[in-house]
KELUM-630471 format. One line per field, with one value per residue: x negated, y, z negated of N, C-alpha, C in turn. Coordinates in steps of 0.05 Angstrom, whole numbers, plus 5000, padded with zeros to 4 digits. Atoms other than C-alpha are relative to their C-alpha. Example, Ala and Ser with C-alpha at 12.3 -4.5 7.8 and 13.67 -1.06 7.14 Angstrom:
% residues 2
n_c1	4982/5016
n_c2	4976/4976
n_c3	5000/5001
ca_c1	4754/4727
ca_c2	4910/4979
ca_c3	4844/4857
c_c1	4982/5015
c_c2	5024/5022
c_c3	5000/4986
//
This chain:
% residues 342
n_c1	4983/5016/4995/4995/5022/5000/4995/5020/4998/5026/4999/5023/5002/5026/5015/5000/4973/4998/5015/4986/4973/4997/5006/4975/4979/5006/5004/4978/4992/4991/4985/5001/4972/4996/5024/4993/5019/4988/4980/4987/5010/5024/4993/4986/5021/5016/4984/4991/5013/4994/4971/4989/5010/4984/5015/4989/5014/5008/5005/4979/4978/5009/5000/4973/4985/4996/5012/5029/5009/5027/5010/5029/5005/5022/5002/5026/5005/4988/4971/4995/4988/4973/4982/4999/4985/4971/4992/5000/4977/4975/4999/5013/5028/5016/5026/5010/5026/5022/5003/4982/5011/5019/4994/4977/4977/4993/4990/4972/4985/5000/4983/4972/4995/4997/4975/4978/5003/5003/5027/5016/5025/5014/5001/5027/4993/5020/4999/4980/5010/5012/5029/5005/4998/5021/5025/4999/5000/5026/5022/5018/5014/5018/5020/5004/4986/5001/5014/4998/4983/5004/4981/5004/4975/4998/4990/5004/4976/5006/4976/4994/4971/4991/4995/5024/5015/4983/5003/4975/4984/5017/5021/5025/5011/5011/5003/4974/4993/5018/5013/4980/5006/5025/4994/4984/5019/5012/4980/4996/5024/5017/4982/5013/4982/5001/5016/5019/5014/4995/5013/4988/5006/4978/5002/4974/4997/5005/4977/4977/5008/4994/5022/5001/5020/5008/5018/5004/5007/4985/5010/4979/5009/5017/5019/4989/5001/4988/5005/4981/5007/4976/4995/4991/5022/5021/4998/4994/4984/5018/4985/5018/4999/5019/4999/5024/4999/5025/5011/4994/4984/4979/4997/4979/5004/4973/4986/4975/4982/5015/5002/4981/4973/4996/4989/5022/5017/4985/5020/4994/5024/5019/4989/5002/5014/5022/5025/5014/5029/5014/5028/5015/4986/5001/4974/4990/4991/4978/4976/4975/4978/4976/4976/4978/4975/4979/4991/5017/5001/4977/4978/5002/4993/4971/4990/5007/4982/4974/5001/5000/4972/4981/5007/4995/5021/5011/5029/5012/4996/5019/5026/5003/5001/5027/5020/4997/5008/5029/5010/4995/5018/5027/4998/4999/5027/5014/4990/5009/5028/5000/4990/5019/5022/4991
n_c2	4976/4975/4982/4973/4981/4984/4972/4984/4971/4986/4976/4984/4997/4991/5013/5029/5009/5001/5024/5024/5001/5016/5028/5011/5001/5020/5026/5020/5008/4976/4979/4974/4993/4972/4985/4977/4979/4981/4985/5016/4993/5015/5028/5001/4999/5025/5023/4995/5020/5027/5005/5017/4992/4977/4980/4996/4979/5008/5029/5013/5007/5023/5023/5008/5010/5029/5012/5000/5022/4995/4973/4995/4975/4986/4974/4995/5018/4989/5006/5027/5017/4991/5009/5029/5010/4996/5019/5026/5001/5002/5026/4999/5008/4976/4999/4974/4992/4999/5015/4993/4979/5013/5028/5000/4994/5024/5020/4994/5007/5029/5012/4995/5017/5028/5002/4998/5021/4985/4998/4975/5005/4975/4998/5004/5013/5018/5027/5016/5009/5027/4998/5002/5027/5016/4995/5014/5029/5010/4988/5020/5015/4983/4985/5011/4986/4971/4987/4971/4989/4971/4987/4972/4991/4971/4988/4971/4987/4975/4983/4994/4999/5027/5010/5012/4979/4989/5018/5004/5021/5023/4995/5013/4991/5020/5025/5014/5003/5017/5021/5021/5022/5013/5017/5022/5018/5015/5020/5021/5015/5007/5013/5002/5005/4979/4976/4996/4974/4983/4974/4986/4972/4988/4973/4986/4976/4977/4984/5013/5018/5028/5017/5004/5021/5014/5023/5014/5029/5014/5027/5018/5025/5018/4985/4988/4970/4986/4971/4986/4973/4992/4972/4985/4981/5011/4990/5022/5022/5022/5019/5022/5019/5022/5018/5017/5023/5014/5012/4984/4976/4994/4971/4988/4971/4988/5016/4988/4998/5013/4984/5009/4990/4984/4975/4982/5014/5017/5010/5028/5014/5005/5021/4998/5023/4993/5010/5017/5000/5016/5005/4979/4994/4973/4992/5017/5025/4996/5014/4985/5019/4985/5007/4984/4998/4997/4972/4983/5005/4989/5017/5024/4994/4999/5028/5013/4989/5012/5028/5002/4995/5020/5027/5001/5017/4986/5003/4983/4972/4994/4999/4972/4982/5003/4986/4971/4993/5001/4977/4975/5001/4992/4972/4984/5000/4980/4974/4993/4992/4973/4981/4997/4984/4972
n_c3	5000/4998/5022/4991/5004/5024/4994/5015/5000/5005/5016/4992/4971/4993/4980/5002/4994/4971/4991/5007/4990/4976/5006/5012/4980/4980/5013/4997/5027/5015/4984/5012/5006/5009/5006/5016/5005/5019/4985/4981/4973/4995/4997/4975/4979/5001/4989/4973/4983/5009/4999/5021/5026/5011/5015/5027/5015/5027/5005/5015/4982/4984/5018/5007/4977/5000/4976/5004/5017/5010/4993/4996/5014/4987/5013/5013/5023/5024/5002/4993/5021/5006/4978/4999/5023/4995/4979/5012/5018/4984/4987/4974/4997/4996/4987/5010/4990/5019/5025/5021/5017/5019/5006/5019/4983/4985/5018/5005/4977/4996/5021/4992/4976/5009/5016/4982/4979/4975/4988/5001/4985/4991/4970/4990/4975/4988/5012/4986/4974/5002/5005/5029/5009/4987/5014/5026/4996/4990/5015/5011/4979/4984/5014/5027/5021/4997/5022/4999/4980/4995/4982/4994/4987/4996/4976/5002/5008/5016/5001/5029/5004/5002/5027/5010/5014/5022/5023/5015/4987/4996/5020/4994/4974/4982/5014/4997/4972/4984/5016/5004/4981/5009/5023/4991/4987/5023/5009/4979/4991/5023/5019/5027/5023/5020/4993/5021/5001/4977/4998/4978/4995/4984/4991/4999/4983/5017/5001/5012/5022/4993/4993/4971/4994/5024/4996/5026/5001/5021/5007/5010/5011/4985/4985/4975/4999/4977/4996/4982/4991/4986/5000/4977/4993/4983/4973/4982/5011/5007/5016/5001/5023/5000/5023/5000/5017/5005/4976/4977/5004/4982/4997/4983/4997/4999/5020/5009/4976/4979/4976/4980/5003/5024/4991/4992/4981/4982/4982/4995/4991/5022/5016/5029/5012/5017/4991/5019/4997/5019/4994/4987/4974/4989/4990/4978/5012/5018/4991/5004/5004/4993/5016/4988/5014/4980/5001/5016/5029/5012/4993/5016/5027/5002/4998/5025/5020/4994/5007/5029/5009/4989/5009/5029/5011/5024/5002/4980/5009/5022/4988/4990/5023/5013/4983/5004/5027/5000/4983/5014/5023/4991/4992/5025/5011/4985/5007/5027/4997/4988/5019/5022/4990/4996
ca_c1	5000/4973/4966/4992/4945/4924/4952/4896/4903/4843/4834/4790/4778/4704/4649/4647/4723/4717/4668/4712/4780/4770/4741/4804/4849/4815/4809/4849/4855/4872/4914/4906/4972/4960/4909/4910/4875/4884/4922/4973/4945/4878/4910/4954/4893/4858/4915/4929/4881/4912/4983/5024/4982/5019/4990/4999/4983/4944/4917/4974/5026/4985/4975/5049/5068/5098/5067/4996/4964/4894/4856/4788/4762/4718/4718/4658/4625/4651/4723/4714/4729/4791/4821/4801/4829/4896/4897/4880/4932/4984/4966/4924/4860/4801/4743/4700/4643/4576/4547/4589/4580/4546/4544/4593/4641/4637/4647/4712/4736/4715/4749/4814/4808/4798/4856/4902/4877/4855/4795/4744/4688/4635/4626/4554/4558/4491/4504/4562/4520/4497/4425/4430/4454/4404/4346/4368/4379/4309/4268/4239/4222/4190/4155/4156/4174/4193/4147/4153/4200/4185/4238/4232/4296/4295/4337/4325/4377/4377/4449/4457/4532/4538/4563/4496/4467/4521/4500/4569/4601/4541/4498/4444/4434/4389/4379/4453/4460/4399/4363/4428/4410/4340/4368/4419/4362/4329/4392/4398/4326/4288/4348/4314/4344/4320/4290/4227/4195/4200/4163/4196/4176/4229/4231/4289/4315/4292/4359/4412/4371/4394/4346/4323/4267/4247/4192/4185/4164/4204/4180/4226/4220/4170/4124/4171/4163/4198/4177/4223/4214/4277/4300/4318/4248/4210/4235/4254/4302/4264/4296/4238/4241/4187/4196/4132/4127/4073/4066/4089/4129/4194/4205/4261/4257/4333/4354/4409/4441/4420/4398/4448/4513/4502/4542/4500/4467/4495/4441/4468/4398/4365/4378/4390/4344/4280/4206/4168/4092/4045/3971/3926/3978/3968/4025/4029/4042/4097/4162/4227/4287/4351/4415/4472/4538/4605/4619/4589/4568/4627/4676/4649/4656/4729/4741/4705/4747/4811/4789/4776/4847/4881/4842/4853/4786/4768/4697/4682/4711/4667/4606/4616/4629/4563/4523/4552/4539/4466/4455/4486/4445/4379/4402/4419/4349/4320/4364/4347/4273/4286/4326/4273/4220/4263
ca_c2	5000/5069/5114/5185/5244/5282/5353/5401/5474/5522/5574/5629/5655/5668/5641/5570/5564/5580/5522/5471/5490/5461/5397/5388/5404/5355/5298/5234/5228/5300/5359/5433/5451/5521/5575/5628/5694/5751/5788/5756/5792/5758/5690/5704/5723/5659/5611/5643/5592/5532/5514/5485/5516/5566/5631/5643/5702/5681/5614/5600/5601/5553/5506/5506/5483/5413/5402/5409/5346/5373/5439/5460/5515/5564/5621/5655/5613/5660/5640/5566/5534/5576/5560/5487/5476/5505/5461/5398/5415/5420/5350/5370/5335/5383/5391/5447/5486/5482/5503/5501/5554/5505/5433/5450/5479/5415/5371/5406/5398/5325/5308/5340/5303/5236/5249/5266/5209/5258/5265/5319/5322/5376/5399/5375/5355/5321/5262/5240/5231/5159/5184/5191/5121/5093/5127/5101/5031/5027/5065/5004/4967/5028/5065/5021/5055/5129/5174/5245/5289/5356/5401/5468/5504/5575/5616/5690/5732/5804/5830/5862/5869/5794/5757/5722/5788/5799/5767/5778/5731/5686/5687/5640/5673/5633/5580/5562/5571/5530/5494/5456/5416/5403/5376/5334/5304/5286/5250/5213/5193/5194/5172/5190/5167/5225/5295/5312/5378/5437/5499/5551/5617/5664/5728/5778/5830/5897/5930/5879/5837/5774/5716/5712/5660/5606/5553/5499/5430/5381/5318/5259/5190/5138/5192/5215/5288/5337/5404/5454/5519/5557/5626/5679/5709/5663/5694/5626/5569/5514/5450/5403/5341/5291/5231/5195/5125/5075/5049/5105/5169/5189/5259/5302/5372/5384/5353/5403/5417/5368/5401/5360/5382/5419/5483/5537/5484/5447/5407/5342/5326/5326/5259/5256/5212/5210/5196/5139/5143/5095/5080/5123/5133/5194/5233/5188/5129/5161/5120/5159/5121/5147/5149/5173/5196/5196/5269/5328/5325/5369/5326/5264/5298/5314/5241/5217/5263/5238/5166/5176/5202/5150/5089/5106/5074/5097/5070/5107/5171/5167/5154/5222/5256/5227/5253/5322/5323/5303/5355/5411/5389/5396/5462/5488/5469/5511/5569/5567/5571/5632/5667/5653/5685/5747
ca_c3	5000/5019/4959/4964/4969/4907/4909/4889/4871/4873/4819/4846/4916/4918/4962/4934/4938/5012/5019/4985/5012/5082/5053/5010/5068/5115/5064/5075/4999/4978/5000/4987/4952/4924/4913/4858/4849/4800/4855/4900/4961/4954/4947/5008/5050/5028/5046/5113/5144/5108/5130/5074/5018/4973/4947/4872/4828/4766/4741/4694/4749/4791/4732/4718/4788/4793/4862/4834/4807/4797/4798/4824/4779/4817/4766/4734/4679/4626/4641/4657/4590/4578/4646/4644/4575/4596/4658/4618/4565/4620/4646/4706/4727/4732/4781/4751/4781/4747/4700/4638/4585/4537/4514/4458/4510/4551/4491/4476/4547/4553/4487/4513/4580/4545/4497/4555/4600/4654/4701/4686/4737/4749/4821/4832/4905/4921/4874/4918/4981/4995/4991/4915/4903/4954/4919/4852/4879/4910/4858/4824/4888/4922/4866/4804/4739/4749/4708/4732/4772/4805/4836/4869/4889/4916/4962/4979/4944/4918/4920/4851/4864/4864/4802/4796/4772/4719/4652/4623/4674/4689/4626/4651/4719/4765/4711/4710/4784/4806/4749/4739/4802/4776/4711/4747/4788/4721/4700/4766/4779/4713/4670/4604/4538/4496/4502/4464/4484/4531/4555/4600/4631/4661/4701/4693/4741/4714/4729/4708/4659/4695/4700/4772/4767/4718/4714/4662/4641/4599/4563/4551/4520/4544/4570/4626/4647/4693/4721/4755/4792/4812/4831/4882/4894/4941/5005/5035/5025/4988/4961/4946/4902/4885/4839/4822/4795/4777/4849/4895/4905/4938/4966/4995/5024/5020/4955/4939/5007/5060/5125/5165/5134/5069/5069/5102/5145/5205/5240/5269/5296/5227/5193/5117/5076/5037/5047/5014/5003/4969/4964/5009/5064/5108/5139/5199/5152/5111/5115/5126/5099/5130/5087/5131/5102/5138/5118/5081/5008/4990/5028/4994/4927/4940/4959/4896/4853/4886/4877/4803/4795/4839/4812/4738/4719/4648/4651/4716/4688/4626/4669/4703/4636/4608/4668/4659/4585/4595/4650/4609/4548/4586/4615/4545/4522/4578/4561/4487/4506/4550/4497/4444/4488/4498
c_c1	4982/5008/5004/4976/5002/5003/4982/5006/4973/5005/4975/4997/4973/4986/5002/5028/5004/4986/5017/5028/5003/4995/5025/5021/4997/4997/5024/5011/5011/5013/4997/5029/5004/4973/5009/4977/5013/5020/5012/4989/4975/5006/5014/4980/4986/5016/5009/4988/5008/5031/5009/4990/5015/4981/5014/4984/4994/4998/5023/5024/4993/5001/5028/5015/5002/4986/4969/4992/4973/4991/4970/4996/4975/4998/4972/4997/5013/5029/5006/5014/5029/5019/5002/5016/5030/5010/5002/5024/5026/5001/4988/4971/4983/4973/4989/4973/4979/4989/5023/4987/4980/5009/5025/5026/5009/5011/5029/5018/5002/5018/5030/5007/5005/5026/5024/5000/4997/4971/4989/4974/4987/4995/4971/5003/4979/5002/5020/4991/4987/4970/4994/5001/4979/4973/4999/4998/4972/4976/4980/4984/4980/4978/4994/5016/4998/4987/5003/5017/4993/5022/4994/5024/5001/5018/4998/5026/4994/5023/5009/5030/5012/5002/4975/4983/5016/4999/5025/5017/4983/4975/4973/4987/4990/4996/5026/5007/4983/4986/5020/4994/4975/5006/5018/4983/4985/5018/5002/4976/4981/5016/4988/5021/5000/4981/4982/4987/5005/4984/5011/4990/5021/4994/5028/5000/4998/5025/5023/4993/5006/4974/5000/4980/4993/4983/4996/4992/5014/4987/5023/4987/4983/4981/5010/4999/5014/4991/5021/4991/5023/5003/5008/4977/4980/5001/5006/5017/4981/5017/4984/5004/4979/5004/4977/5002/4972/4988/5007/5016/5022/5004/5024/4993/5027/5018/5027/5021/4985/5002/5022/5027/5006/5011/4977/4982/5018/4981/5003/4975/4980/5012/4996/4987/4978/4975/4987/4970/4988/4971/4987/5012/4996/5028/5011/5011/5024/5025/5025/5023/5026/5024/5024/5026/5022/5011/4981/5000/5026/5025/4999/5007/5030/5012/4995/5019/5028/5001/5001/5029/5018/4994/5004/4980/4986/4970/4986/5002/4980/4971/4994/4998/4972/4979/5001/4989/4969/4988/5003/4982/4972/5000/5001/4973/4983/5008/4992/4971/4998/5009/4980/4976/5007/5002
c_c2	5025/5018/5029/5018/5014/5029/5017/5030/5012/5025/5016/5001/5010/4983/4969/4988/4998/4976/4975/4997/4983/4971/4987/4996/4977/4971/4981/4992/5024/5020/5026/5010/5029/5012/5024/5019/5019/5018/4982/5005/4984/4970/4996/5001/4974/4978/5004/4979/4971/4996/4981/5008/5026/5019/5006/5022/4989/4970/4986/4992/4977/4975/4990/4987/4969/4986/5001/4978/5006/5028/5000/5028/5013/5028/5005/4981/5010/4992/4970/4983/5008/4990/4970/4988/5003/4980/4972/4997/4997/4974/5000/4989/5024/4993/5028/5006/5001/5029/5006/5021/4989/4971/4998/5005/4975/4978/5004/4992/4970/4986/5003/4982/4971/4996/4999/4979/5012/5000/5028/4995/5027/4998/5000/4982/4979/4972/4982/4990/4973/5001/4997/4972/4982/5004/4986/4970/4990/5011/4979/4986/5018/5014/4989/5015/5031/5014/5030/5009/5030/5010/5029/5009/5031/5007/5030/5014/5024/5019/5004/5004/4973/4991/4988/5019/5013/4981/4996/4978/4975/5003/4989/5008/4978/4973/4983/4994/4978/4979/4978/4976/4985/4981/4977/4979/4984/4978/4977/4983/4992/4984/4998/4994/5023/5023/5007/5028/5016/5026/5014/5029/5012/5029/5012/5023/5025/5018/4987/4984/4971/4985/4994/4979/4986/4975/4987/4971/4988/4972/4984/4975/4985/5014/5012/5031/5010/5029/5011/5028/5010/5030/5011/5015/4989/5009/4979/4980/4976/4981/4974/4983/4978/4984/4981/4977/4987/4988/5015/5025/5001/5030/5007/5029/5014/4987/5012/5001/4988/5017/4993/5013/5013/5027/5021/4987/4981/4991/4970/4984/4995/4979/5005/4975/5009/4986/4983/5001/4982/4996/5025/5008/5029/5006/4982/4973/5003/4986/5017/4980/5016/4990/5016/4999/5006/5029/5016/4992/5009/4984/4974/5004/5002/4972/4985/5009/4988/4971/4995/5003/4977/4972/4996/4981/5016/4999/5018/5029/5008/5001/5028/5020/4998/5014/5030/5009/5000/5024/5026/5001/5009/5030/5019/5002/5021/5028/5009/5009/5028/5021/5005/5017/5029/5008
c_c3	5000/4977/5010/4994/4973/5008/4982/5004/4994/4984/5005/5030/5010/5021/4998/5005/5030/5012/4996/5012/5026/4996/4986/5021/5020/4988/5005/4972/4983/5019/4985/4996/4995/4994/4983/4999/4980/5014/5022/5028/5007/5005/5028/5023/5002/5014/5028/5020/4993/4999/4979/4972/4991/4985/4974/4986/4972/4996/4987/5018/5018/4983/4994/5023/4999/5024/4999/4981/4986/5009/5004/4989/5011/4988/4990/4975/4975/4996/5003/4978/4994/5021/5000/4977/5004/5021/4988/4981/5015/5016/5028/4999/5008/5014/4994/5011/4977/4999/4981/4982/4980/4996/4982/5016/5015/4982/4994/5024/5005/4980/5008/5024/4992/4984/5019/5022/5028/5009/4996/5013/5006/5030/5009/5025/5009/4989/5014/5028/4996/4994/4970/4990/5013/4986/4973/5003/5006/4984/4991/5021/5015/4983/4972/4979/5004/4976/5000/5024/5003/5019/5003/5017/5000/5024/4997/4995/4983/4998/4971/4995/4997/4971/4988/4984/4977/4976/4984/5011/5004/4982/5007/5026/5017/4986/5002/5028/5014/4983/4992/5018/4993/4977/5008/5014/4978/4991/5020/5004/4978/4979/4972/4979/4981/5010/4977/4998/5026/4999/5025/5001/5019/5008/5001/5019/4983/4997/4984/4975/5006/5006/5029/5008/4974/5008/4974/5003/4976/4996/4988/4987/5019/5019/5026/4998/5025/5001/5019/5005/5017/5000/5027/5014/5019/5029/5021/4986/4995/4982/4998/4975/5004/4975/5003/4981/4998/5026/5025/4994/5022/5001/5017/5003/5002/4979/4990/5022/5023/5026/5021/4997/4973/5008/5004/5020/5017/5023/5005/5008/4978/4982/4970/4989/4982/5010/4978/5007/4978/5008/5012/5027/5007/5012/5021/4990/4981/5012/4994/4998/5003/4983/5011/4983/5021/5001/4982/4971/4987/5006/4985/4971/4996/5000/4974/4978/5003/4992/4970/4989/5008/4989/4970/4986/4977/4999/5020/4992/4978/5010/5010/4977/4987/5016/4997/4973/4998/5015/4985/4975/5007/5008/4975/4987/5014/4992/4972/5000/5011/4981/4977/5008/5006/5029
//
C-alpha cells in the first residue's frame, strides 16, 4: 500500500527556506502545504511559485493548521527553541535548521519530542548523501582505526546586513554557521565516546562583534583528535575534509555541499565521492571512490525526514537525536572557549 505524503509547512522565508521548498515540493514522500512569515505579503510572495501551498501570517497560525503534519523551522537561532517547542506541543514533527541555541535547549526539545512520540531532526544535509554512509562503512577496511580528522570550511562573505553578522539573532556567528558541519563530521567519522580537551582561536568582525573566523583543535578519548578551520575570510569556497587512520587516509574537497548538486553548485560532470590514499602513493595512484546519489543532499534529507515520520521507528528517531546532541555538545565546547578568551 502506498503511504500518503507528509504535509510540511515552512516557518520562515529566508535564503535557506528558498533552498528547501522546491525539494519538498518535488519529493515523492512529502508535500509543501503552507509557508508562514511575519507578514502575509512575504508568505504570499514565497508561495507564488508553489501551486497548492498556502500563505500564512505568523508561525502559530501555520502550526495550528490541520493540513500540516510537520514543520521545517528556518528562523534565526534566537527563535528556534520557542517556535519548535510550540510546534511539538501542537503535535507537529519538526525539521529544524542548525545550530541550536545550546545543548540544554536541544535537550528540552528532544525530551518533548520523545514524550509526544514525534520526529525531531536537525537539517544537516550532507549526512543523508550515500557518500557519508559509504565512508563510514569502509573506514576500517580502507584506513584502519580512525585517529584524526581535519576540516576546513570557508566561503567568502562580508555582508554586514546579513543575519550572520547579528550576534543577537545568531550568537555563534561563523562557528554556529560553519563549525557545526565540522563537528558533525567528527560525530560521523571519528565517532568519539567522550570529549577531553579543546583549544580555539577566533576572529571577530570589528564593527558587529560577530565571530567571522575560528580555528581549533579538540581531543577525544582513545587519542582521537580533530582540527577545524572555518569562516568567511578566505576569499574562496573551501570544503576540505581529511580523516586519517592507522593504515591510510580518506579525503573530500566538497564535504559540506557536493560540487555536483549541493545548493549553489550544479555540475553534473563532477562525480561525488572520496579519495583513498595509503602508503607512499603519489597523486597518480590516488583512488577515487564514487558514491552517486539519486538526488541532491537536501532532497535526500527531505525524504529521510518523511521516512522517519511514516515508518514510526523509535530507534531510528533516537539515533538522529543522539547525533544532534553530540554535535551541539562539541559546538558548545568551542563556543565556551571563544567566550572565555573574550
